[in-house]
C-alpha positions in Angstrom: 104.6 98.7 66.7 103.3 96.0 64.4 105.1 92.8 63.0 105.9 91.7 66.5 102.6 90.5 67.3 103.3 87.0 65.6 106.1 86.6 68.2 104.3 85.4 71.3 106.7 83.2 73.2 109.5 80.5 73.3 107.8 78.3 70.9 108.0 81.0 68.0 111.8 80.9 67.8 113.1 78.3 65.3 116.6 79.7 64.0 117.9 81.0 67.4 116.2 80.0 70.8 115.0 83.0 73.0 117.9 82.0 75.6 120.5 82.1 72.8 119.0 85.4 71.7 119.1 86.8 75.5 122.7 85.9 75.8 123.5 87.8 72.4 121.7 90.8 74.0 124.0 90.7 77.0 126.9 90.6 74.7 125.5 93.7 72.9 124.8 95.5 76.2 128.3 94.7 77.9 130.8 94.7 74.8 129.4 95.5 71.3 127.4 98.7 72.0 130.0 100.3 74.4 132.6 99.5 71.7 130.4 101.1 68.9 129.7 104.1 71.1 133.3 104.7 71.1 133.8 104.3 67.5 134.5 100.5 66.8 133.1 98.7 63.8 132.7 95.2 62.5 136.4 94.7 62.4 136.5 95.3 66.4 134.1 92.4 67.0 136.0 90.1 64.4 139.1 90.7 66.4 137.5 89.9 69.8 136.1 86.7 68.4 139.5 85.5 67.1 141.1 86.5 70.5 138.6 84.6 72.5 138.7 81.9 70.1 134.9 82.3 69.2 133.3 81.0 65.9 130.9 83.0 64.2 127.7 81.5 65.7 128.8 82.2 69.3 130.9 85.2 68.9 130.5 89.1 68.6 130.7 89.4 65.4 127.4 88.1 64.9 125.9 90.2 67.5 127.5 93.1 65.6 125.8 91.9 62.3 122.4 91.6 63.9 122.1 95.0 65.3 124.6 97.2 63.1 125.2 95.3 60.0 123.8 93.6 57.3 121.3 91.7 59.3 120.1 94.7 61.5 116.5 95.3 62.5 114.6 97.0 60.0 111.4 99.0 60.3 109.0 100.6 57.9 107.2 104.0 59.0 103.7 104.3 57.6 100.9 106.9 58.6 99.9 104.4 61.7 103.5 104.0 63.0 106.3 101.7 62.5 106.1 97.9 61.1 108.9 95.5 61.8 110.2 94.1 58.6 113.1 92.0 59.8 114.1 91.5 63.7 110.6 91.1 65.4 112.0 88.1 67.6 115.1 90.4 68.6 112.6 93.2 69.4 110.3 90.6 71.2 113.3 89.7 73.5 114.2 93.2 74.0 111.0 93.8 75.5 111.1 90.7 77.6 114.6 92.0 79.1 113.4 95.5 79.9 115.5 96.8 77.2 113.8 100.0 76.2 115.8 101.1 73.1 117.6 98.8 70.1 119.1 100.2 67.1 117.1 99.8 64.0 116.9 101.1 60.5 113.8 102.8 59.6 112.5 103.7 55.7 109.3 105.3 54.8 106.7 103.3 53.3 106.6 104.3 49.8 103.1 105.6 48.7 101.7 104.4 45.2 101.5 107.3 42.9 98.6 105.9 40.6 
């Protein structure tokens, strides 16, 4: 999968550290994904944050948005496979943690019709 190659280690993380992202994956795997599989949506993550006193940066809502919401991983499919458009760092961390499948939105690359 192309688009991930530019992420080679912890020094490539600027907005969120690789450790923070790994912590988010634990929240995803232990709380958010099971809730979504049971039919929960964004409002469930928001309620969990309110009950636990978490702000957005440290809460479940941010994890939900990163994988199911407006900031989800996005791929573009072309003849050669898939290219990561958004979320290369999350894909990198998932691989480091041994997570084999992560939710992503895929679109077909538009072909020019000249």
